Residue, then its C-alpha position, 0 to 999 in steps of 0.5 A: x794868844x789864848x791859854x788851852x784850857x786843861x792842856x796849858x796850851x797857848x793857841x788864839x792844804x794854793x801854794x805847794x798843794x798846801x803841805x803834808x797829807x793829814x796821814x803824814x806823821x812829822x817830817x813827812x813828805x808834804x803833798x806835792x811831794x816836797x820835804x820839810x824844807x822852806x818851800x811853801x808860803x813864808x809868813x814874812x811875805x805878808x807884813x808889808x800887805x794891807x790887811x785886805x791883801x793878806x786875806x786875799x792872799x792866804x784865803x785859797x790856802x784855807x780852802x785847800x785846808x777844808x777839803x783835805x780836813x773837813x774844818x771850815x776854811x772860814x773858821x780857821x781863816x779867823x783863827x789865823x787872823x786873830x792869833x797872828x794878827x794877819x801873820x804879822x805877829x812875831x811868832x808868825x814872822x819869826x817862826x811860821x807859826x799862825x796859831x800860836x802852836x806850842x812845842x809840848x802839849x802837855x801829853x795831849x797827842x794825836x795823828x797827822x801832826x806835820x811839825x818836824x818835832x824839833x823846831x822851836x822858837x822861844x818868846x814870851x806871850x800872854x795867857x788867861x790864869x781865869x782872872x787876868x792875863x799874865x806874862x810867861x815864856x814859851x816854847x813854841x813850834x817853828x814850821x817851815x812854811x805857813x801851810x805846815x802851820x795850817x795843817x798841824x792847826x787841823x791836825x789838832x782839831x781834828x785829833x786832840x782828845x779829852x780822856x776817852x772823846x774827842x776834844x772838838x767832836x763834831x767839828x769835821x764836816x760842820x757847816x755852820x760857823x757859829x756852831x762851829x766856833x762854838x765846838x772849838x770853845x766848848x772845847x777848851x781851845x780858849x779861855x777868853x770869856x769873848x772868844x766865840x763872838x771874836x771869831x764870828x765878827x771876824x768872819x763876818x767883817x771879812x765875809x770868810x764864808x766866801x772861802x768855805x768849800x759849799x759842797x764838801x767831798x770826800x777826799x779819799x775818793x779825789x775829791x768826789x771825782x772818779x774814773x767813770x767821770x773821765x773825762x772831765x775838767x778841773x779848775x786850778x787856782x794855784x799857780x804853782x800846783x806841782x805836776x808829778x810824774x805818777x799818782x802819789x807823793x812818792x813819785x817823782x816831780x815833773x819840775x812843771x807846775x800847771x798854772x792857773x787854768x782849766x785842765x782836762x783829766x783823763x784818769x783817777x787813781x788813789x795816791x798810795x800810803x795817802x788820802x789824796x786822789x790824783x789826776x792824769x792831765x789830758x796833756x800828758x804832763x802828769x799827775x796833779x792831786x785832785x783835792x786842791x782842784x775844783x771841778x768844773 
């Protein structure tokens, strides 16, 4: 674990369409319309997997998160590996907290948090005090699933402030992982003197850049897909991507999932009250969130 410099904060969306739209607040619906329930990936599912299998299983969650947040998947995935020990740390397994997110953020607030505001897990942690590591007891955020943890972490990186400026200005949309890691370190995310080297080493060891979105597109326009392009094909790599009755998380679920495959979209709409673009399937089955699809 690492102590957040300046705010005393320790830190160091595919399943269910990832989770909550970044525009949602605490306790808001997730991007596939579910509520704050244990419906996504549970970290306990990772504890008996090899490190390589964990990366393979969870990588797509970070690709989907980049499509929504604009933060390189390789960066967040490397932080997940470092902070949670491949999802096998006590905090990860017991609280689905993959990044050491504390309950209290020392008054540093931002929009888009998907934490429910009340669920906590208490544990001891080591923090760097500038000279040595010390052990403290702290309350950490507890999430219903891994996707919520990923979304909350990205919301923090996008919205945390240092006075009147964003703490990690320039991170969103940055396509150079070495530069992105330096932005995070310079923003005070971690006090470890070799934090940049550690993350870069993890990225290179596992070739995590393969999970990065190569041609980043805007979530606001449905992932770069528009009605003028219809019909078009999309590839779905998420076995349980929900199909909805309408365009938006405020519409009912059909109770069906796409499965993995290629599908034809015949209409695109903007989801009401969110940044999510939605596509109507040619089959008539319903609507899917385009931000978690790849155009082919």
